[in-house]
C-alpha positions as CSV (number, residue, x, y, z in Angstrom):
1,M,-11.3,14.8,124.0
2,E,-14.8,15.6,122.8
3,P,-16.5,18.6,124.8
4,N,-19.4,18.3,126.8
5,Y,-22.7,18.5,125.2
6,L,-25.6,20.0,127.1
7,H,-29.4,20.4,126.1
8,V,-30.8,23.2,127.8
9,A,-34.4,24.9,128.0
10,V,-35.1,28.3,129.1
11,G,-38.1,30.5,129.5
12,V,-38.5,33.9,128.0
13,I,-41.3,34.8,130.6
14,S,-43.3,38.1,130.0
15,N,-45.4,39.6,132.5
16,A,-48.5,41.8,132.4
17,E,-46.6,45.1,131.7
18,G,-44.7,43.5,128.7
19,K,-41.2,43.0,130.8
20,L,-39.2,40.0,130.9
21,L,-37.7,38.2,133.7
22,I,-33.8,37.6,133.8
23,S,-31.3,35.9,136.5
24,Q,-27.9,36.6,137.3
25,R,-25.5,33.6,138.0
26,G,-24.3,33.2,141.3
27,E,-21.0,33.2,142.5
28,A,-20.6,29.5,143.0
29,L,-21.4,28.9,139.2
30,A,-19.3,29.3,135.8
31,W,-19.8,32.6,134.4
32,A,-20.6,34.1,137.8
33,G,-22.4,37.5,137.4
34,L,-23.5,37.4,133.8
35,W,-27.3,37.2,133.3
36,E,-29.4,34.6,131.4
37,F,-33.1,33.6,131.1
38,P,-34.4,31.0,133.5
39,G,-34.0,27.3,132.8
40,G,-31.8,24.8,133.2
41,K,-30.6,21.3,131.8
42,L,-33.0,18.4,130.1
43,E,-32.9,15.3,132.5
44,A,-32.9,11.6,130.8
45,G,-36.1,11.2,128.8
46,E,-37.3,14.8,129.1
47,T,-38.4,16.8,126.1
48,P,-37.4,20.5,126.1
49,R,-40.8,21.6,127.0
50,Q,-41.0,19.0,129.9
51,A,-37.4,20.6,131.3
52,L,-38.9,23.9,131.0
53,D,-41.9,23.7,133.1
54,R,-39.8,21.6,135.8
55,E,-36.9,24.0,135.8
56,L,-39.3,27.0,136.1
57,H,-41.2,25.4,138.9
58,E,-38.1,24.5,140.8
59,E,-36.3,27.8,140.3
60,L,-39.0,30.4,140.3
61,G,-42.2,28.3,141.9
62,I,-44.3,28.9,139.2
63,T,-46.3,26.7,137.0
64,V,-46.2,27.4,133.1
65,I,-49.6,27.6,131.4
66,S,-48.9,28.6,127.8
67,A,-45.4,28.5,126.1
68,E,-44.2,28.2,122.5
69,P,-40.9,27.7,121.0
70,L,-39.0,31.0,120.2
71,I,-35.6,30.0,119.2
72,T,-33.4,27.0,119.1
73,L,-29.8,27.6,118.9
74,Q,-26.3,25.8,119.3
75,Y,-23.7,27.7,120.9
76,Q,-20.1,26.5,121.3
77,Y,-18.2,27.5,124.6
78,P,-14.4,26.6,125.2
79,D,-15.5,23.4,127.1
80,V,-18.9,22.7,126.3
81,T,-21.3,22.8,123.2
82,V,-24.8,24.1,124.4
83,K,-28.0,23.3,122.4
84,L,-30.3,26.0,123.7
85,Y,-34.3,25.5,123.5
86,A,-35.8,29.2,124.1
87,F,-39.4,29.5,124.8
88,S,-41.7,32.1,124.9
89,V,-43.7,32.0,128.1
90,G,-47.0,34.0,128.0
91,Q,-49.1,32.7,131.0
92,F,-47.9,31.1,134.2
93,A,-49.5,30.5,137.6
94,G,-47.9,31.5,140.9
95,K,-45.7,34.3,142.2
96,V,-42.2,34.4,140.9
97,C,-39.8,33.7,143.7
98,S,-36.2,33.1,143.9
99,T,-36.2,29.6,145.4
100,L,-32.4,29.1,144.9
101,G,-31.4,32.4,145.8
102,Q,-30.4,33.9,142.5
103,V,-30.8,37.7,141.7
104,C,-33.9,38.3,139.2
105,H,-35.0,41.3,137.5
106,W,-38.0,42.1,135.4
107,V,-36.7,43.9,132.3
108,A,-38.3,46.0,129.3
109,P,-37.1,44.2,126.1
110,P,-35.4,47.4,124.9
111,E,-33.4,47.4,128.0
112,L,-32.0,43.9,127.8
113,N,-28.9,45.0,125.8
114,Q,-27.9,47.1,129.0
115,Y,-27.0,43.6,130.8
116,A,-24.3,41.4,130.3
117,F,-25.5,37.9,129.4
118,L,-23.9,34.7,128.6
119,A,-22.8,34.3,125.0
120,A,-25.3,32.0,123.6
121,N,-28.3,34.2,124.6
122,K,-27.5,36.9,121.8
123,A,-30.0,35.6,119.4
124,V,-32.6,35.0,122.3
125,I,-32.3,38.5,123.3
126,C,-33.1,39.7,119.6
127,A,-35.8,37.1,119.2
128,A,-37.3,38.2,122.3
129,Q,-37.4,42.0,120.9
130,L,-38.9,41.0,117.5
131,P,-42.5,40.5,116.9
132,A,-44.1,37.5,114.8
133,W,-45.0,39.7,111.9
134,Y,-42.5,41.5,109.4
135,A,-44.5,43.6,107.0
136,I,-43.0,45.1,103.8
137,L,-44.0,48.2,101.8
138,D,-43.4,48.1,98.6
139,D,-43.3,50.6,95.8
140,A,-46.4,52.5,95.2
141,G,-47.7,56.3,94.9
142,Q,-47.3,58.5,97.8
143,A,-51.2,58.3,98.7
144,K,-51.0,54.5,98.4
145,L,-47.8,54.5,100.6
146,T,-49.1,56.5,103.2
147,D,-52.6,54.6,103.3
148,N,-50.8,51.5,103.5
149,L,-48.7,52.5,106.4
150,D,-51.6,53.6,108.2
151,H,-53.2,50.3,107.5
152,L,-50.2,48.5,109.2
153,L,-49.9,50.7,112.0
154,A,-53.8,50.4,112.7
155,S,-53.6,46.6,112.4
156,G,-50.8,46.6,115.3
157,I,-47.8,45.8,113.3
158,T,-44.8,46.7,114.9
159,L,-41.9,45.7,112.5
160,I,-41.6,47.1,109.0
161,Q,-39.3,47.4,106.0
162,A,-39.6,50.3,103.7
163,R,-38.4,48.3,100.6
164,L,-39.1,51.3,97.9
165,K,-36.4,50.2,95.4
166,Q,-38.0,51.7,92.4
167,S,-39.0,55.0,94.2
168,S,-37.0,58.1,93.6
169,P,-34.7,59.3,96.4
170,E,-37.1,62.3,96.7
171,A,-40.2,60.3,96.9
172,V,-38.3,58.0,99.6
173,G,-37.4,61.0,101.5
174,R,-40.8,62.7,101.5
175,F,-42.4,59.3,102.8
176,L,-39.7,58.8,105.6
177,D,-40.3,62.3,106.8
178,H,-43.8,61.3,107.2
179,A,-43.3,57.6,108.5
180,Y,-40.8,57.5,111.0
181,P,-42.2,59.8,113.2
182,L,-45.5,57.9,113.3
183,C,-43.6,54.7,113.8
184,Q,-41.5,56.3,116.7
185,Q,-44.7,57.5,118.1
186,Q,-46.2,54.0,118.2
187,G,-43.1,52.0,119.3
188,V,-42.9,50.6,115.7
189,K,-39.5,49.6,114.2
190,L,-38.8,50.9,110.8
191,L,-36.2,49.2,108.5
192,V,-35.4,50.8,105.3
193,N,-34.1,48.3,102.3
194,S,-30.2,48.7,101.6
195,A,-31.1,50.1,98.1
196,V,-32.8,52.9,99.5
197,Y,-30.1,53.8,101.7
198,R,-27.9,54.2,99.0
199,S,-30.2,56.8,97.6
200,G,-29.1,59.1,100.9
201,C,-32.3,58.4,103.1
202,H,-31.7,57.4,106.8
203,K,-34.6,58.0,109.0
204,A,-35.3,54.8,110.2
205,D,-34.3,52.3,113.1
206,G,-32.2,50.0,110.9
207,I,-31.3,48.8,107.5
208,H,-32.5,45.7,105.6
209,L,-29.8,44.5,103.3
210,T,-30.5,42.9,100.2
211,R,-28.8,39.7,99.0
212,Q,-26.1,41.7,97.0
213,D,-25.4,44.1,99.8
214,L,-25.3,41.1,102.4
215,L,-22.7,39.2,100.4
216,A,-20.6,42.5,99.7
217,C,-20.4,43.2,103.6
218,Q,-17.6,41.7,105.6
219,H,-18.5,43.3,108.9
220,R,-21.9,44.5,110.2
221,P,-22.6,47.7,109.0
222,E,-22.2,50.3,111.7
223,G,-24.5,53.2,113.0
224,H,-27.8,51.2,113.0
225,Q,-29.9,49.8,116.0
226,W,-31.2,46.9,113.7
227,V,-29.5,45.1,110.7
228,A,-31.6,42.7,108.8
229,A,-30.9,40.6,105.7
230,S,-32.6,38.8,102.6
231,C,-31.3,35.0,102.4
232,H,-32.3,32.4,99.8
233,N,-29.9,29.6,101.0
234,L,-27.5,28.4,103.5
235,P,-24.3,30.3,102.4
236,E,-26.2,33.4,102.8
237,L,-27.7,32.6,106.2
238,L,-24.1,31.7,107.4
239,H,-22.5,34.8,105.9
240,A,-25.5,37.0,107.6
241,Q,-24.7,35.3,111.0
242,K,-20.8,35.8,110.6
243,I,-21.1,39.5,110.0
244,G,-23.7,39.8,113.0
245,V,-26.8,40.9,111.7
246,D,-29.8,40.7,114.0
247,F,-32.3,38.6,112.0
248,A,-32.9,37.3,108.5
249,V,-35.6,36.7,106.0
250,L,-35.5,33.4,104.3
251,S,-37.5,33.1,100.9
252,P,-39.3,31.8,98.9
253,V,-40.9,29.1,101.4
254,Q,-43.8,28.5,98.9
255,T,-44.5,29.5,95.5
256,T,-45.3,33.3,95.2
257,P,-46.8,35.2,92.4
258,S,-44.3,37.9,92.4
259,H,-41.4,35.3,91.6
260,P,-43.2,32.7,89.8
261,E,-39.9,31.3,88.5
262,A,-38.3,30.9,91.7
263,T,-37.8,27.3,92.9
264,P,-39.6,27.3,96.6
265,L,-37.6,25.8,99.5
266,G,-40.8,24.0,101.1
267,W,-41.4,23.4,104.7
268,Q,-38.7,20.5,105.2
269,R,-35.8,22.6,103.7
270,F,-36.9,25.8,105.5
271,A,-36.7,24.0,109.0
272,Q,-33.4,22.4,108.0
273,L,-31.9,25.8,107.3
274,V,-33.3,27.7,110.3
275,D,-32.1,24.8,112.4
276,T,-28.5,25.5,111.0
277,V,-28.1,29.0,112.1
278,N,-28.3,30.8,115.5
279,L,-30.5,33.6,114.2
280,P,-34.1,34.7,114.2
281,V,-35.4,33.8,110.8
282,Y,-38.6,35.0,109.2
283,G,-40.2,32.9,106.3
284,L,-41.2,34.7,103.2
285,G,-43.0,33.9,99.9
286,G,-46.4,32.4,99.3
287,L,-47.1,32.6,103.3
288,S,-50.6,33.6,104.8
289,T,-50.9,34.7,108.4
290,G,-52.8,31.5,109.3
291,Q,-49.4,29.6,108.7
292,L,-47.8,31.3,111.7
293,E,-48.2,28.5,114.0
294,K,-46.6,26.1,111.4
295,V,-43.6,28.5,110.8
296,R,-43.0,28.8,114.8
297,Q,-43.1,25.1,115.1
298,L,-40.5,24.5,112.5
299,G,-38.1,27.2,114.1
300,G,-39.0,30.4,112.5
301,Q,-39.5,33.8,114.0
302,G,-42.4,34.5,112.1
303,I,-43.9,35.7,108.6
304,A,-42.6,38.4,106.5
305,A,-44.9,39.5,103.7
306,I,-46.3,42.1,101.5
307,R,-49.8,41.1,100.6
308,A,-50.8,39.2,103.9
309,F,-50.8,42.4,105.6
310,S,-52.2,44.6,103.0
311,R,-55.7,45.6,102.4
């Protein structure tokens, strides 16, 4: 007998303080006591967005003003397959109240991992903590690197990869000694490319696996708050998901000057690949900041880039 198949829309609702609303499943429900993002099943003929609006009004007494797709995933429980449509809800009208009696908490994004969530929410939790922009710092002289970092921080970028694969260990160490405290002060996540980690530099919030290092891993690298990976096709994305990375970068989406020989995925293939995995995925390659809405509508987390965020 085929398992039940459910379509569910949930809202990652943020308030003026940047906290997110989560609710606890009641004793009469399956998986009682676990936490989830508010929402519910799609009714016949409803779109995910229509179901979101209805469910949040019924459960919380609020009216959604603005919401955009955050991540869509499919999760197989023992007795049911869930297609989960998560939306980022930035504006709503009304005061949140528990109309069904469920316990609700406003939680800062970094604290989400302290709660026991339904298993399908793991990727949603990651997506909720990640920004739309992932800036990549490439090799340059020390003065230029520092200038580029200052520009990114002043621009409000909150997720940065130091991809300094051609720099000497000494130069990388000097830069990270300078960069990491600045990033910590401003709440910016700094990841270091795995090729750089091999040089012994570890001052960062996480590691970004190269394609080669990703495929060499059979398990998620230990000791890192955040683990990301570079992917270019479906097998690599599936391997990244299997070992438990937090997010992936998929490239090249379009033709890029740095790798003109690489065949671009194109928008249709990008959307197909993103839809196949339960991971936040950034698009990389030939993208401008003005294409963020398109990337998000196709299921991507956002845009990763070097030139798009540089001076």
